[in-house]
C-alpha positions in Angstrom: 13.7 -4.3 -6.4 10.7 -6.1 -4.9 7.4 -6.6 -6.8 4.2 -8.2 -5.5 0.5 -8.1 -6.0 -2.1 -7.1 -3.4 -5.9 -7.3 -3.4 -7.9 -4.2 -4.2 -8.1 -2.1 -1.0 -11.1 -0.6 0.8 -11.2 3.2 0.2 -10.2 5.6 2.9 -14.0 6.3 3.3 -14.6 2.7 4.5 -11.3 2.1 6.2 -12.1 4.0 9.5 -15.0 3.6 11.9 -16.0 5.4 15.1 -16.3 3.0 18.1 -16.9 4.3 21.6 -15.8 7.8 20.7 -12.5 6.7 19.1 -11.5 6.0 15.5 -10.6 2.4 14.8 -9.9 0.4 11.6 -13.1 -1.0 10.3 -13.8 -4.7 9.9 -13.2 -4.3 6.1 -9.9 -2.7 6.9 -8.9 -5.4 9.3 -9.8 -8.1 6.7 -7.7 -6.3 4.1 -4.8 -6.1 6.5 -5.0 -9.8 7.2 -5.1 -10.6 3.5 -2.0 -8.5 2.9 -0.2 -10.1 5.9 -0.8 -13.6 4.3 0.5 -12.5 0.9 3.6 -10.7 2.4 4.4 -13.7 4.5 4.5 -15.9 1.4 6.9 -13.4 -0.3 9.1 -12.7 2.8 9.3 -9.1 1.8 11.2 -7.0 4.3 13.1 -3.7 3.7 14.8 -2.3 6.8 16.0 1.2 7.5 16.4 2.3 3.9 14.9 5.1 1.8 12.4 3.7 -0.7 10.6 4.4 -3.9 7.1 2.8 -4.0 5.2 2.5 -7.3 1.6 1.4 -7.3 -0.4 0.4 -10.3 -4.1 0.1 -9.5 -6.4 -2.2 -11.6 -10.1 -1.3 -11.1 -12.4 -4.1 -10.0 -15.3 -2.5 -12.0 -16.2 0.6 -14.0 -17.1 2.9 -11.0 -15.4 6.2 -10.7 -12.8 6.2 -7.9 -10.2 8.6 -6.5 -6.7 7.3 -6.6 -5.7 9.1 -3.4 -8.5 7.3 -1.5 -6.8 4.0 -2.2 -3.4 4.6 -0.6 -4.2 4.4 3.1 -5.1 0.7 3.5 -2.2 -0.8 1.5 0.5 1.5 3.0 -0.8 0.9 6.5 -1.1 -2.9 5.9 2.5 -3.1 4.6 3.8 -1.1 7.6 1.8 -3.4 9.9 3.2 -6.5 8.1 6.8 -5.2 8.5 7.5 -4.8 4.8 9.4 -1.7 6.0 10.0 -0.3 9.5 7.8 2.7 8.9 6.2 4.3 5.8 8.2 7.4 6.5 11.0 5.5 4.7 9.1 6.2 1.5 10.9 9.1 -0.2 9.1 8.7 -3.6 5.5 7.5 -4.1 3.6 7.1 -7.3 0.2 5.7 -8.1 -1.5 5.2 -11.4 -4.3 3.4 -13.1 -3.6 0.2 -15.0 -5.7 -1.5 -17.7 -6.7 -5.0 -18.3 -6.4 -7.0 -15.0 -9.3 -6.4 -12.6 -9.3 -5.7 -8.9 -5.7 -5.7 -7.7 -2.7 -3.6 -7.0 0.8 -4.2 -8.4 3.4 -2.9 -6.0 7.1 -2.2 -6.9 9.5 -1.2 -4.1 13.0 0.0 -4.9 15.7 0.9 -2.4 17.0 4.4 -3.2 20.8 5.1 -3.2 22.0 7.1 -0.3 23.2 9.7 -2.8 19.6 10.1 -4.1 17.9 10.3 -0.7 16.0 13.6 -0.3 16.9 14.9 -3.8 14.4 16.1 -6.4 14.8 14.8 -9.9 
């Protein structure tokens, strides 16, 4: 099992921007990706060719209402970009929940699934 902490991500609403008739990652999204890259490099987190379970606990930076599903794109893409795994298609189980207490971060837990458990519903 691998555990680490990431900064609070930009929402999917601010992650993409239109530029010359094509969608690109926004400046905010690129800054987030770079921050994740620096943190992952410190931890040397790499999981190759294995089915994974990813658990994310989100700690709000403030009291504003937010949608959990809008927070997944930036961290998952950043971790793929940083080679935490080969591709996020390796994720067989994904959970996300709100946490209390700490402000403005994500706690990530990555667990390799047994080959016997791959693709099974529990």
